[in-house]
Residue, then its C-alpha position, 0 to 999 in steps of 0.5 A: m235240680k231244675g235250671c233257672q227260668f225268667f219270664p218277664l211278660f207285660v202289656a205296654v199299651l194299658k199302664i194299669s194292666l198287670a203282667t205275670a213275672q217269674i224267677s226260678d234259680d236253683f244255680d244248677d247251671q253254675n252260670l250267673n250270666q244268663n237265665p237269669l243275668w245277675l248284676g252287681d258284685t258278681s265276682a264276690f259270689i260263686v256256685n259251689d260244688q253243692m250247686q248253691l250260690q255262695l259268698q266268696a268275698p274279699p276279707d277286707g270288705e264289708v258288703a257284697s250284693i248281687f241283683t237280678a231283674n224282677e218286676a213282680l210285686e203285686n200278688s207275688t211270692w218270694q221263696l229262698d233257702v238260706f244257709l249261714d255257717f255262723n250265728p248271725s249278729s249285728n255285723n254279719y247278716l243278710d238283706w234279701y231285697l224282694a223289690s228294688n229300683q237299683p242293682s247296687v248299693s247306694e243312697q238312691l237304693s229303695g225297695y222292700f227287703v227281708r233282714v235275716g239276722n242282726f241284733e234280735d236274731e229275727i227275720s223281719l221285713y223293711r222298707k227303704n226309701g233312700n236313706d229312710v229305713e222303716e221296719i214293716i214286720d217285726g219278726v220273731d226274736d231269737v229264731l236264728d239264735q243258733n251256730l248253723v242256720e239252715i232255713s227256708i223263708r217265704v214272703v207273700h204280698e197280696n192285696e196290700n198285705w205282707t206275710i213272712d213264713y219260715k221253716s227248717i230246710g225240708a220241713p213239711s209245714w211253715t211257721s208264721g213270722g208276722s204280717s203287716t200292710d204297706t203300699t208305698f211302692s207299687g212296682s219293682s225293677y230288681s231283686g237281690l241279695m246283700c250280705h253284710y259280713t266281717s273278714t271271718r264270715a266272707d265265705k259263710f253265706r250260701f243260698d239255693n232255690l230262689i223262686v219269685s212269682g207274681e204280677a208285675r206292673p209295666n215298668n216304664a221309666p218316668v218322664i216329665s209331662r209338664i212344667d208350670f210356673p206358680a211363682a217367679n222363683q218356683l217350678n212345678c215339675t209334673f211327671d207321667q207317674p208317681v216318683l220318689a221325691s225322697l231320692l231327689q236332692p238339690d245337687i242332682i237337679a240343675l237349671g240351665a247352663e248356669d247349673i242353678h240348683p233348687i234350694e228347696i224341694d217339695i212334693l205335691g201329690e205323688s207326681t209333681l215336684i215343687l222346686r224353689f230357687e233362690e233367685s227369680l227366673v227371667d221372663q221369656k227366657q229359655y231354660t233346660l231342667a235336668f235331673a241326674s236320675v229319677t225313680s218312679k214309685n214302681l222302682v224304675q229309675t231313669e238317668n240324665l232326664s231333661y226338659h226344655f221350656t220357656f219361662e213365663k212370669p206367672y200371674i199373681v192375684q190382685k186386689g179385686d180378684l178374691l174376696i173373703t165372703e164368709i167367716m165362721a168364728d164360733p162354730i159351737p153350738g152347731n146347727g148342722l155344719p161341722e163344728y170347726e172354724y172356717l174361712e171362705i174365699a170367692n173368685i170374683s175376677g171373672k177369670a180362672i185363677n190357677y196355681q196361686k198361693l195366699l197369705i192368710t192373716v188372722k189377728d197377728n198370725t200369718f200363714e201360707t195356703p197350699v197351691f189352689d185353682l179357682l174358676p170364676g165365681e167358685h168358692l174356696i173353703l179354708v179349714e184345719s187339716e182334720a176338718v177337710e174330709e167333713f167339709e169336702m161335701y160342701g165344695k172345694c176345700i183345702a187344709v191350712g194351719l188356721p189359727a183360732i179366730v176370736n169370737d168377739g171380733s178379729i182381723v182377717a185378711i188375705s194377701n197375695i204371695e208378694n204380700q200385697m193386701l187383697h181384702k181385709v175384714e176387721f169384724e166385731k160381734s155387733w156385725y152379726r146384727d142378731n144377739e142370739k146368732a152372735q153367741g155361736g153356730y152362725a157364720l158372718e156372710l158378705i152380703d153383696t160382692s159387687s158392692v164397693c164396701h167389702e170391708h165394712a159392717g154394713n155389708w156383713i150380717a149373720s147367715f140366714e142358713a138354717e145350718g148356720g152358714s153356706p160354705g162353698m156356695p153363694n151367700t144367702a144373705n144377699q137373698f134375704y137382706s135388703d138395705t134401703k136406709a140412707p146413712v145418718i150422722q151419729f155425731a161430729e167432734q173436733s179432731s184438731s185445732n181446725g179439724i172435724t170428724i163426722r161419724f155416720d151410722e154406716a160406711v159412706s162411699s160418697f157425699g156432696r158438700v159439708f156446711i158449718q153454721n156461723e160462717l165457718q169456712t171449710g177447706t178439704a173434706f174427704i172420706q177416710n180410706g175412700i170408704s168409711d163411716l168417717i168424713f174428715v173436714e178441715t176448716l180454714d180457721s181454728l175452731p173457737k172453744n166452748q161453742a156449738f155449731q150445726v154441721s150438715v152433709t149433703k148427699p151422703e151415700d152408702c154401699f148400697h146406693n142409698r142416699n140421704k138428701k142432707d143430714s145435720t148434727l151439732l158439733v160441740i167444741p169443748s172448753n178448757l174449764h177445770d175438771d171439777f165440774v164433772l160429778l158422779s151422780e148415780i150408780v147401779f152396782n148390783a144389777g137386777l133382772s131388767t136393769p144392768e149396772y151403770l154409772e151416771l156423770y153430770n156436768n155441773s157447769n155452763a161449759y161443754i166438757d170433753i172427758n175422753g182420755w179420762e178413766i174410771l177405777v173400781y175396786q173394793d179395798d185396794a186401788s192397786d188391785g182395781k179395774t180401770l176403764f178408759l173413756e174414749q169415743l165419747p162426745p163432750i158433755y153438754p152443760h148441766t147434762f147427764i151421760v150414762v156408761t153401761s155394758d148393756r145399752e140396749k137393756l138399759i134403754k128397754a128398762f128406762p124408755h124415757a131416758f135420753q138414749e143419745y146420752i147412753f153409751e155402751i162401753n166395757l164397764p167393769n163389773l161392780w161388787d154387789d156388797y161394797g166398793s169404790v169408784e173413782l173418776r180420774n182426769e187424763e192426768g190421773i188426778t182423782i176428780e170424784k170418789l164414791n165409797y158405796s155399800e149396800e147399807m146406803h140403800h133405804y132401810r125399807l127396801e127388801d131387794t136392792d137389785g137394780v136399784a140406783l143410788e142417787r146423789i142428793s146434792w151437788g154441793t156436798e162431796a161424793e164421799d159423804k155417804t149421807n149425800w146418797v140415797s136410793a132412787a124412788y119407786s115412782v121412777q122405777f128405782g132409777t133416773p139415767t140421763l134424767p134429774n135424780s128423783q131424790q135431789v134437793v135443790q139448795k136455796n139461797s138464804e142468809q140464814l145459817f140453816y135451811i129446811e125446805h120441808r119440815s114434814f116428811s114420810p120415809d116410805h120411799d115413794g119419791y116424795r119427801d122421803f127424808l129430812k134435809i137440813d142445809l147449813i150455810l156457815p159464815k166462817s171456818g172453824l165452826t162445829v155443829h151439834a145436831e139431834i132429833l128429840d121427841f117431845h119428852g126430850e128423849l134422844v131419838q137420833s144424833l145427826a152430828q156431834d161437834a162435827i167440823l163441816g164445810p161452809e156449805s153442808h147438809l144433814i139428813w134424817d131418814g126416820l131411823r132411831i139411834d138404836g136402828g129401829v123405825a121412828s114412830p109417826g108424830n112430832y119431833l124436835l130438831y135441836l141445832e147448835i153451832l159452836e165456835n171454840g167450844k162456845p155456842f155461836y148459834v142455837n135453834r130448835e125446829k118442830i119436825v113432823l114424821y108421818y106415814p100416808 
């Protein structure tokens, strides 16, 4: 048999070069100390008379191993003859290490090995990375299920592929035992044999004809190339080559003479260790970082490695360094960009920002970014991990656990690692300024990064890019959008006994002075948070109730330096008047193509009334199952004035261009039921002020389509719950009068008579002119009952308006031209018979001629 040979060749200058490596040992020289040198438990092995390596271990042992130097791994072949004088089991088997970092058994041992035997009597390939062991090739079951095993095993590693072959000793051909791929390790230091045995098998393992051939990478021991300081309690230790972080435990790493161990170890890439300590390091103090051992990915281990450095407290980004510049909250439907949510951050500091982490907050969720660097003016895209590959073409991109951004609006904020706020944006859907783009596929972009108004609606707009956004690039909004409009006051309202809030239509960065009519003296006046659409004013004296004052602001200036010379508005101080003067006056409960649902309220008093804190409850049958709308941010209702609330202000104004737009307010009005339902107006104490039980049958009988048609209140003096007090709005006013007097309203006359009829002729054709007969009753005392009928001139009953009804002191009766059988009365003369009774006896009787006609 041939003697063993060991030819380690490598090129030391170029680390990427490969060298050939070869081991051939048939054990004919009966020498384990040379050609090659074997290490480990050599006393547990002998070369027997058949010139085979044989286990001769103490019976009370469990594991014996023997290793020799080997650098072959790339494009390599391993071959070995194995003789087991027993049937392998879970206690008696062989681990043949093809490549390893150590020549002995320990927790640090890592590499590739072939397991011969164990549970399934198979030949399998494994990878060991510290304590982590994973099967790479699951061999053929029961191939070793025999009392005497004599088998040749061959392993080939070529171009990342691993294969196992086997055959009986001396057989001419090989049988495939499986294949797979793995690239975890790229080098080797040792190969060896590890026998797991029981006392009766301590001499039953034999081996022969070990051959290893292939290419080896230069196996230089890892050294520390640099240490960075991303945080006060963190070191980033970078090695000159990839290392096995799984083998590095806190107890083998120490810092300084105090022997401080890290509390957490992470890996960045393959060569940088992130070491976090419980306490912050001291600025400008000298330290020594020491490792008991470090193993490279090439499975080369170095011991007692140290590095001296002076710690410098890292720069932490501050407010004004970074800005959120783009928010993609709703990427679907896409316009060309990958359909993922993303955030974009820009470095506006004018200097490079290195080794930083940020805390990103989306609504109530906060997460930490990986470490990143940003050059001056550079942008960073934040996306979820599965989207990184698709966004890398647009610019620098990192993966984060990005929570879902609410499409209709949310809070998005960035803070430094010390939780100091850098930039916060609380956007709403209205910020897009384009209803179509707000439906999805377009990002919100910051218009001007040099403006002081980074957090306000006036400096944000939907992207002008055809793809829907410009991630990683300067925003296009600054090129296509120009704000030349000066800020305008929307309204002013009382905020305390001597406090006033003035709201503008955009954020204001500065102003001159605030003046209030009627010689009210102002104290301090300031902008909320320095930049806001709100100015707060304090007066020296308490504000008087139920009065209106003109408030003026000089030189209000917006974020883009547009300045208004002076702007004014009316400040209304509401009264403490009783709530009963706010009435339900008009409702559209079934929207039309051009008319949204809306609800109109009327202030039937000479006072200014504040309804903030009130609520509107809508339901069908059970109020407990209803939907509640809380009224807020509404100005006081002026005396004898209407206000309208709707979910689509723009659509309502378009449908009724002559309405008073300043009295129309967009709020999240609950959807109203189309067939029937109830609406309650409740004050801030939860007391019901008005209630309307509406239904489709309350519309005029001649209307074939009631979609978008309003029900109008006829009389303020009659309860809203009285269904006869409501009628369809007239055709002549497009079936609605939001903010305007009702088309069908009848003004009640003062009279000493017991009843009053304004028009004794009417035409129920729904043209807005005398569409019904209205009888106003003025009863002089309580306890009276009313009997009222419409008769033809033959004395036949046409319609009953009241049958011994108990009415209030001021009531009304309505005839809409329908007969008692539901049919339409013919044009002609009719008789109103009215009888008022007291205790069942006639108190007042009258007959009036009525004319019904159709033009």
